[in-house]
ZABAFI-17023 format. One record per residue (C-alpha): x, y, z; residue number from 1. Coordinates in nm, 2 decimals. Layout:
<<X Y Z> NUM>;
...
***
This chain:
<<24.92 11.53 9.53> 1>;
<<24.68 11.69 9.76> 2>;
<<24.58 11.95 9.50> 3>;
<<24.54 11.68 9.24> 4>;
<<24.31 11.48 9.48> 5>;
<<24.11 11.79 9.53> 6>;
<<24.06 11.86 9.16> 7>;
<<24.00 11.49 9.09> 8>;
<<23.73 11.48 9.36> 9>;
<<23.57 11.80 9.23> 10>;
<<23.56 11.65 8.88> 11>;
<<23.41 11.33 9.00> 12>;
<<23.14 11.52 9.19> 13>;
<<23.07 11.73 8.89> 14>;
<<23.03 11.42 8.67> 15>;
<<22.82 11.26 8.94> 16>;
<<22.59 11.56 8.95> 17>;
<<22.56 11.57 8.58> 18>;
<<22.46 11.21 8.57> 19>;
<<22.23 11.21 8.87> 20>;
<<22.04 11.53 8.83> 21>;
<<21.87 11.43 8.50> 22>;
<<21.77 11.10 8.66> 23>;
<<21.63 11.28 8.96> 24>;
<<21.44 11.52 8.74> 25>;
<<21.31 11.23 8.54> 26>;
<<21.20 11.04 8.85> 27>;
<<21.02 11.35 8.98> 28>;
<<20.85 11.39 8.65> 29>;
<<20.75 11.03 8.65> 30>;
<<20.61 11.06 9.00> 31>;
<<20.40 11.36 8.88> 32>;
<<20.28 11.16 8.59> 33>;
<<20.20 10.84 8.79> 34>;
<<19.83 10.76 8.80> 35>;
<<19.65 10.82 9.13> 36>;
<<19.63 10.52 9.37> 37>;
<<19.31 10.39 9.53> 38>;
<<19.34 10.13 9.80> 39>;
<<19.05 9.90 9.88> 40>;
<<19.07 9.79 10.24> 41>;
<<18.86 9.48 10.26> 42>;
<<18.71 9.34 10.58> 43>;
<<18.69 8.99 10.43> 44>;
<<18.89 8.76 10.19> 45>;
<<18.94 8.76 9.82> 46>;
<<18.73 8.45 9.75> 47>;
<<18.42 8.59 9.92> 48>;
<<18.17 8.67 9.65> 49>;
<<18.05 8.99 9.81> 50>;
<<18.40 9.13 9.79> 51>;
<<18.42 9.03 9.42> 52>;
<<18.10 9.22 9.36> 53>;
<<18.24 9.53 9.55> 54>;
<<18.55 9.53 9.33> 55>;
<<18.34 9.51 9.01> 56>;
<<18.13 9.80 9.13> 57>;
<<18.43 10.02 9.24> 58>;
<<18.60 9.95 8.91> 59>;
<<18.28 10.05 8.71> 60>;
<<18.23 10.37 8.92> 61>;
<<18.59 10.48 8.87> 62>;
<<18.58 10.41 8.50> 63>;
<<18.26 10.60 8.45> 64>;
<<18.43 10.90 8.61> 65>;
<<18.73 10.87 8.38> 66>;
<<18.95 10.65 8.59> 67>;
<<18.96 10.32 8.41> 68>;
<<19.18 10.07 8.58> 69>;
<<19.24 9.87 8.26> 70>;
<<19.36 10.19 8.09> 71>;
<<19.61 10.27 8.36> 72>;
<<19.42 10.59 8.46> 73>;
<<19.42 10.48 8.82> 74>;
<<19.60 10.21 9.02> 75>;
<<19.36 9.99 9.23> 76>;
<<19.53 9.82 9.52> 77>;
<<19.39 9.57 9.78> 78>;
<<19.45 9.48 10.14> 79>;
<<19.25 9.18 10.28> 80>;
<<19.18 9.17 10.65> 81>;
<<19.01 8.83 10.63> 82>;
<<18.79 8.88 10.94> 83>;
<<18.50 8.66 10.82> 84>;
<<18.71 8.35 10.87> 85>;
<<18.95 8.48 11.15> 86>;
<<18.81 8.70 11.42> 87>;
<<18.98 8.63 11.75> 88>;
<<19.08 8.94 11.95> 89>;
<<19.45 8.87 11.89> 90>;
<<19.41 8.82 11.52> 91>;
<<19.20 9.14 11.49> 92>;
<<19.45 9.35 11.68> 93>;
<<19.73 9.22 11.45> 94>;
<<19.55 9.26 11.12> 95>;
<<19.43 9.61 11.21> 96>;
<<19.79 9.71 11.29> 97>;
<<19.91 9.56 10.95> 98>;
<<19.63 9.75 10.77> 99>;
<<19.73 10.08 10.93> 100>;
<<20.10 10.02 10.84> 101>;
<<20.01 9.93 10.48> 102>;
<<19.82 10.26 10.44> 103>;
<<20.11 10.46 10.58> 104>;
<<20.36 10.27 10.37> 105>;
<<20.18 10.29 10.04> 106>;
<<20.02 10.64 10.09> 107>;
<<19.71 10.59 9.86> 108>;
<<19.52 10.90 9.74> 109>;
<<19.19 10.75 9.86> 110>;
<<19.11 10.45 10.07> 111>;
<<18.78 10.27 10.01> 112>;
<<18.71 10.06 10.32> 113>;
<<18.45 9.79 10.28> 114>;
<<18.22 9.65 10.56> 115>;
<<18.21 9.71 10.93> 116>;
<<18.54 9.56 11.06> 117>;
<<18.75 9.78 10.83> 118>;
<<18.53 10.08 10.89> 119>;
<<18.50 10.05 11.27> 120>;
<<18.86 9.94 11.34> 121>;
<<19.06 10.13 11.09> 122>;
<<18.87 10.43 10.95> 123>;
<<18.69 10.54 11.26> 124>;
<<19.01 10.51 11.47> 125>;
<<19.24 10.68 11.22> 126>;
<<19.43 10.94 11.43> 127>;
<<19.42 11.24 11.19> 128>;
<<19.26 11.38 10.87> 129>;
<<19.55 11.31 10.64> 130>;
<<19.39 11.02 10.45> 131>;
<<19.07 11.05 10.26> 132>;
<<18.83 10.76 10.33> 133>;
<<18.52 10.63 10.15> 134>;
<<18.34 10.35 10.32> 135>;
<<18.10 10.10 10.17> 136>;
<<17.88 9.83 10.32> 137>;
<<17.82 10.00 10.65> 138>;
<<17.53 9.84 10.84> 139>;
<<17.52 10.07 11.13> 140>;
<<17.40 10.43 11.13> 141>;
<<17.73 10.63 11.10> 142>;
<<17.67 10.82 11.43> 143>;
<<17.66 10.48 11.61> 144>;
<<18.03 10.45 11.55> 145>;
<<18.26 10.68 11.75> 146>;
<<18.50 10.87 11.52> 147>;
<<18.31 10.81 11.19> 148>;
<<18.10 11.13 11.17> 149>;
<<18.20 11.50 11.18> 150>;
<<18.54 11.44 11.02> 151>;
<<18.62 11.62 10.69> 152>;
<<18.81 11.32 10.54> 153>;
<<18.54 11.06 10.56> 154>;
<<18.23 10.98 10.36> 155>;
<<18.06 10.67 10.24> 156>;
<<17.78 10.43 10.14> 157>;
<<17.53 10.27 10.37> 158>;
<<17.43 9.90 10.33> 159>;
<<17.06 9.84 10.41> 160>;
<<16.84 9.54 10.33> 161>;
<<16.55 9.64 10.12> 162>;
<<16.29 9.51 10.35> 163>;
<<15.97 9.66 10.21> 164>;
<<16.07 9.57 9.86> 165>;
<<16.16 9.22 9.96> 166>;
<<15.83 9.17 10.13> 167>;
<<15.65 9.31 9.82> 168>;
<<15.86 9.07 9.60> 169>;
<<15.75 8.77 9.81> 170>;
<<15.39 8.88 9.80> 171>;
<<15.40 8.93 9.43> 172>;
<<15.56 8.60 9.35> 173>;
<<15.38 8.40 9.62> 174>;
<<15.03 8.57 9.66> 175>;
<<14.90 8.27 9.86> 176>;
<<15.19 8.27 10.11> 177>;
<<15.08 8.32 10.47> 178>;
<<15.38 8.21 10.68> 179>;
<<15.73 8.35 10.61> 180>;
<<16.05 8.26 10.79> 181>;
<<16.38 8.45 10.78> 182>;
<<16.70 8.25 10.85> 183>;
<<17.05 8.40 10.88> 184>;
<<17.38 8.34 11.05> 185>;
<<17.47 8.53 11.37> 186>;
<<17.74 8.76 11.22> 187>;
<<17.77 9.12 11.31> 188>;
<<17.62 9.23 10.98> 189>;
<<17.32 9.00 11.02> 190>;
<<17.26 9.11 11.37> 191>;
<<17.26 9.48 11.28> 192>;
<<17.04 9.41 10.98> 193>;
<<16.79 9.21 11.19> 194>;
<<16.65 9.52 11.35> 195>;
<<16.53 9.66 11.02> 196>;
<<16.39 9.32 10.92> 197>;
<<16.21 9.27 11.25> 198>;
<<16.05 9.61 11.24> 199>;
<<15.92 9.56 10.89> 200>;
<<15.79 9.21 10.95> 201>;
<<15.60 9.31 11.26> 202>;
<<15.46 9.61 11.08> 203>;
<<15.35 9.41 10.77> 204>;
<<14.99 9.29 10.73> 205>;
<<15.07 9.08 10.42> 206>;
<<15.14 8.76 10.61> 207>;
<<14.97 8.59 10.90> 208>;
<<15.30 8.51 11.05> 209>;
<<15.67 8.60 11.00> 210>;
<<15.94 8.48 11.22> 211>;
<<16.32 8.52 11.24> 212>;
<<16.59 8.25 11.32> 213>;
<<16.96 8.28 11.34> 214>;
<<17.26 8.06 11.42> 215>;
<<17.63 8.02 11.35> 216>;
<<17.61 7.64 11.37> 217>;
<<17.58 7.45 11.04> 218>;
<<17.43 7.15 11.22> 219>;
<<17.16 7.38 11.37> 220>;
<<17.11 7.56 11.03> 221>;
<<17.03 7.23 10.86> 222>;
<<16.78 7.14 11.14> 223>;
<<16.62 7.48 11.11> 224>;
<<16.58 7.45 10.73> 225>;
<<16.40 7.11 10.78> 226>;
<<16.17 7.24 11.05> 227>;
<<16.09 7.56 10.86> 228>;
<<16.01 7.36 10.55> 229>;
<<15.75 7.17 10.74> 230>;
<<15.56 7.48 10.86> 231>;
<<15.63 7.79 10.65> 232>;
<<15.54 7.88 10.29> 233>;
<<15.86 8.07 10.21> 234>;
<<16.21 8.07 10.35> 235>;
<<16.40 8.41 10.32> 236>;
<<16.77 8.36 10.36> 237>;
<<17.00 8.65 10.48> 238>;
<<17.37 8.59 10.54> 239>;
<<17.52 8.24 10.59> 240>;
<<17.90 8.30 10.56> 241>;
<<17.99 8.25 10.93> 242>;
<<17.84 7.91 10.98> 243>;
<<18.09 7.66 11.12> 244>;
<<18.08 7.28 11.14> 245>;
<<18.13 7.07 11.45> 246>;
<<18.51 7.12 11.44> 247>;
<<18.47 7.50 11.43> 248>;
<<18.57 7.52 11.06> 249>;
<<18.39 7.80 10.87> 250>;
<<18.18 7.66 10.59> 251>;
<<18.20 7.77 10.23> 252>;
<<17.90 8.00 10.17> 253>;
<<17.83 7.84 9.83> 254>;
<<17.81 7.49 9.99> 255>;
<<17.57 7.62 10.25> 256>;
<<17.34 7.77 9.99> 257>;
<<17.36 7.46 9.77> 258>;
<<17.26 7.23 10.06> 259>;
<<16.98 7.47 10.16> 260>;
<<16.83 7.49 9.81> 261>;
<<16.85 7.11 9.77> 262>;
<<16.69 7.03 10.10> 263>;
<<16.43 7.31 10.15> 264>;
<<16.08 7.19 10.06> 265>;
<<15.98 7.56 10.02> 266>;
<<16.13 7.83 9.80> 267>;
<<16.44 8.00 9.92> 268>;
<<16.43 8.38 9.86> 269>;
<<16.75 8.59 9.89> 270>;
<<16.82 8.92 10.07> 271>;
<<17.17 8.95 9.92> 272>;
<<17.27 8.92 9.55> 273>;
<<17.52 8.64 9.62> 274>;
<<17.24 8.43 9.76> 275>;
<<17.07 8.42 9.42> 276>;
<<17.40 8.37 9.24> 277>;
<<17.47 8.07 9.46> 278>;
<<17.13 7.91 9.40> 279>;
<<16.85 8.09 9.58> 280>;
<<16.54 8.19 9.39> 281>;
<<16.60 8.56 9.39> 282>;
<<16.44 8.87 9.53> 283>;
<<16.50 9.24 9.58> 284>;
<<16.85 9.21 9.69> 285>;
<<17.15 9.40 9.83> 286>;
<<17.41 9.42 9.56> 287>;
<<17.78 9.45 9.64> 288>;
<<17.83 9.58 9.29> 289>;
<<17.58 9.87 9.36> 290>;
<<17.76 9.95 9.69> 291>;
<<18.10 9.95 9.51> 292>;
<<17.98 10.16 9.22> 293>;
<<17.86 10.44 9.45> 294>;
<<18.19 10.42 9.64> 295>;
<<18.39 10.43 9.32> 296>;
<<18.21 10.75 9.21> 297>;
<<18.28 10.91 9.54> 298>;
<<18.65 10.82 9.52> 299>;
<<18.67 10.97 9.17> 300>;
<<18.52 11.29 9.30> 301>;
<<18.79 11.30 9.57> 302>;
<<19.06 11.24 9.31> 303>;
<<18.92 11.53 9.12> 304>;
<<18.97 11.76 9.41> 305>;
<<18.65 11.75 9.61> 306>;
<<18.67 11.71 9.99> 307>;
<<18.50 11.41 10.14> 308>;
<<18.31 11.64 10.37> 309>;
<<18.14 11.79 10.07> 310>;
<<18.02 11.45 9.94> 311>;
<<17.70 11.34 10.12> 312>;
<<17.68 10.99 10.27> 313>;
<<17.45 10.79 10.04> 314>;
<<17.27 10.46 10.00> 315>;
<<17.15 10.28 9.68> 316>;
<<16.79 10.37 9.66> 317>;
<<16.64 10.04 9.54> 318>;
<<16.73 9.68 9.56> 319>;
<<16.85 9.48 9.26> 320>;
<<16.58 9.25 9.12> 321>;
<<16.73 8.91 9.05> 322>;
<<16.61 8.56 8.96> 323>;
<<16.79 8.22 8.94> 324>;
<<16.66 8.01 8.65> 325>;
<<16.75 7.68 8.81> 326>;
<<16.57 7.77 9.13> 327>;
<<16.26 7.88 8.94> 328>;
<<16.25 7.53 8.79> 329>;
<<16.34 7.36 9.12> 330>;
<<16.02 7.49 9.28> 331>;
<<15.82 7.54 8.97> 332>;
<<15.75 7.90 9.05> 333>;
<<15.54 8.11 8.82> 334>;
<<15.72 8.44 8.79> 335>;
<<15.51 8.74 8.65> 336>;
<<15.63 8.84 8.31> 337>;
<<15.68 9.21 8.40> 338>;
<<15.91 9.10 8.69> 339>;
<<16.11 8.88 8.46> 340>;
<<16.16 9.17 8.22> 341>;
<<16.32 9.40 8.48> 342>;
<<16.53 9.13 8.66> 343>;
<<16.88 9.01 8.62> 344>;
<<16.86 8.64 8.56> 345>;
<<17.13 8.40 8.67> 346>;
<<17.18 8.06 8.51> 347>;
<<17.27 7.74 8.70> 348>;
<<17.63 7.84 8.69> 349>;
<<17.56 8.17 8.87> 350>;
<<17.65 8.38 8.57> 351>;
<<17.41 8.64 8.44> 352>;
<<17.21 8.53 8.13> 353>;
<<17.24 8.75 7.82> 354>;
<<16.91 8.86 7.68> 355>;
***
């Protein structure tokens, strides 16, 4: 009986191997044929318009390089840190840990990290060089963040407000404007960007006066809009996504801009594309789509075998020229024809108008 059991066991093992080896070989072949994986590590939440623009840009950049998401040439995954609405120290520590775990668990071929919280808290603190990172939407100079420069697995795209172009846009559209106000929330991004804006405003001779205001209080924001309307000729709006009401609840950005447009007696000019989409007049704006597009192209080069250290950090060279048709009518603004011809025009619904 013992010998029979031995032969029976051997036969079963042989049958098992015959069955499992082709499956294993097939699984290995499938793994080799699987499309590359790109993970977008988002600082904010899925409903935030800036993040939606970034995704459009990344998708377009990947597709241009031969990695179309819709065709299955690449898998695009997302992890949302949601730090615009939740930023207590305990929450940040928890979500950073979850982001790191997710990267280790899913092992993407490239991680595209968007905006400062993901970049500073995950990319810059990554303990080794095993993961290729591309960042987008970085407001700081890279060398201001410990761990971000001098590493062969990191490259990215800088986010800078187009100050000179914005001032030129205002001067072109409002040649008689003498007093300009800039209003923004007090978010990290706004604070970092304020330095560039302040330098440009103080160095400009186009206006008699240009002043900056910031707050995270929606009540104070509304008060500032009213007081600015009584004194200034143009209101330039930066970011407004961290404003909170009296209960501490973060306001929806679209609601803030809608109120601002409705209640400002002077034209509201945008510094970010989403400001024009949500009702502002327009301007030479920062585009999340442009940021994402550059990051997508970089990620594609890494997928094709290039090292991040051989891909130079870049920045979109010019702002995106935009107009909102409803805002043009709201303030009865006379837009030069040549500016109309080169601008993306948004309708009252925030969608780009086909021309």
